[in-house]
N, C-alpha and C positions, 0 to 999 in steps of 0.2 A: 479588545472587543468586549462590549458589555454583554451581560447575560441575556438580555432581551434580543440583542443582535445575533448572538449565538443561536438562540432558539429559532429566530426568524430565518436565518441563513440555513440552519439544519433542516427546518421544515421545507424550505424551498428546494434544497438539495434532494430530499427524500421524494418529493414530487417529480423532480427530473429523473431520479433513479427509476421510479415506477414507470415513467413514460418512455424514457430513452434507453434504460439499462445501465446508464452511467451518469455521474454528476461530479462536478468539481466545485470546491468551496475555497476561496482565498482567505488567508489569515485566520484559519480556524483554530489552529494550535497556537496558544499565546506565545509571543516572542521569548519570554523568560523561560518557558518550558522547552522551546526549541533549542535555546542556548544550552540548557542543562543536558538535554538529550544528546546534542552534538558533542558536548564535552565528555559525556559518558561513553559514547562510541569511540571517541578519540583515545580515551584511556584504555578501553578494551583492545583497540588495535595496537596500542603501544605495548600492552601486555601479551600480545599474540594470542588473544582469546577468541578470535573469529575462526570459523571453519569455511573451507571452500564450499560454495553453494552448489547443490546438486539438483537432480531431477527425480521426482517421485518421492515416496515415503518409505521409511523403515527398511524392510528387506528388499524392496524394489528400487531403492535409491541408487542413482548412478551419477557420475560426474562426466559431463561432456562440454568441454570448453569451446566447442564450435557452436553450441546453443546458448550457453550461459557463462558469463565470466564475472564473478562477483564473490564476495565473502559475507557470511551471515553469523548472527548470534541471536538466539531466542531471548525474548524479554520475560522477566518475572517480577515479582513484587519485592525482591530483596534490595533493590535500589530505589531511592525515593523518586527520582525522575521517571524511572520505568513504571513505578506504581501510579504516578500521576497520569501518565499516558494511558495506562490500562483503565484508570477511572474515567478518563475522557471517552475512551472506547465504549465503556459501559453506558455512558450517557447516550451515545449514538445508538447502541443496541436497543435500549429502551424506547427511544424515539422511533426507530424503524419498526419495531414490533408493534408499537402503538398505532402506527399509520398503515402499515402494509400487512400486519398479522402473519409474519413469516415464521414465528416461533424460533427466532435466533436464540441460541442457548450458550454456546461456548465461543470464546474469542482467543486466538493465538496470534502472535506476531513476532517478527524478528527485525533486528537491525540488519540493513543490507548496505554494504559498501562496495561501490564500483570503482576500480582503478581507472586511470586514463586508458581509453580504449575498451573499457568494459561495456557489456551489452547483455540483452536477453532477447532471443528471437521470439517471433510471434507465437503465442500460446494461449490456452485457456487455463484458468486456475483450478478448474474441476471438470471432470468428464460429465457429460450430460447424464442426469439421473443418479449420479453417485451421491449427491447431497452431503458430501464430506466438507465442501466449502460452498456457501450460499452467496454471501456478500463479501467482496474483496475491499480492502482498505489500504491506502498508501498515503503517507505524509512525508514531507521533505524537510531537510535540516540545513541546507546550504543557502546562505543569503546572497543577494546580488547576482543571481543566476541570469545569464543572457542567452539569447538564441544561439549565438556562435559557440557557446559552451557545449552544445549537443545534449545528449542524454535525455531527450524528451520521451515521455510516455505516449506512445502512439496507439490510438484506440480505433477499432472498427465496430460496426453496429451489430454484426451477427457472425456466427462461425463460418457461414458460406459466403461472406462478403469478401470478394477479391478485388473490389474497386478501391478508389482513393479512401484514405482513412477519414473517419468522422471528425477526429480531433487529435491534435498534438498538444500535450500538456507539458509545459516547462516545469522542471522540479524546483520551484521556488519555495523558500523556507515558509513553513506554516500552512502551505496549501495542502488540501486533502482531496483525494480522488476516491470515489466509491464506484464499484462495478458489480454487476451480476456475474458471479464466478463461473457459472456454467454456460453463459451466453455471449459474453463480450470478449472477443480476442484482442490481444494487445501485445506490445513489445516495448522494450527499452532500447532506444537508439544508441549507437556508440557515443560515449561521452568523451569530451575533450579536456575534462578536468575531473579530479576525484569527486564522486557523487555519493552523498549520504542520504539514506531514507529509512523509513520503517514501513514494512509491508505486513499486512495481517489479513485474517479471514474469520468471519463468523460462521459457525456450524449450527446445525439443528440437533436436538437430542436423538441419539440412535435408539432403535427399538421402540 
């Protein structure tokens, strides 16, 4: 995707994020970077470097496999592919701040690997008013994903929305989903094949 296309697609996604609370952009992460990130995750898994995904943070963290079944590892800039993904996230942060004036400051993200049968029940990424996560980011690393493979990201429009979902997003390589962390409930449906992704969040400066 050319730089102008990236800018146009990102601008359109930010407008949808502002209007709907969520947005999806196809082919946003370049294929070469997707392949490098997938290889990086595969190598980490082979080295048994992933941890069981939990719920909550720090001292409140707990593991509940009835709610979430996956493994994670946080990204940093020690690996070139990870650094390139973080640089792309910085481009998104600057663009969102420039259009929506949210004051996004810090970004954190992790690799997340779902085994066959893995899932994550409906949840919000941040409690209302907590401001510890403002915008959620997800991108996917698996090519040739089909509907029968399961593992879709299911999105509702509001925390009190108990009706049909607004959207099911198939986890196709290079696709990016953005959501308002405090407002958009979502879940990962059970997957019928191993599912690889990167999930992250932008925060605002505390104090």
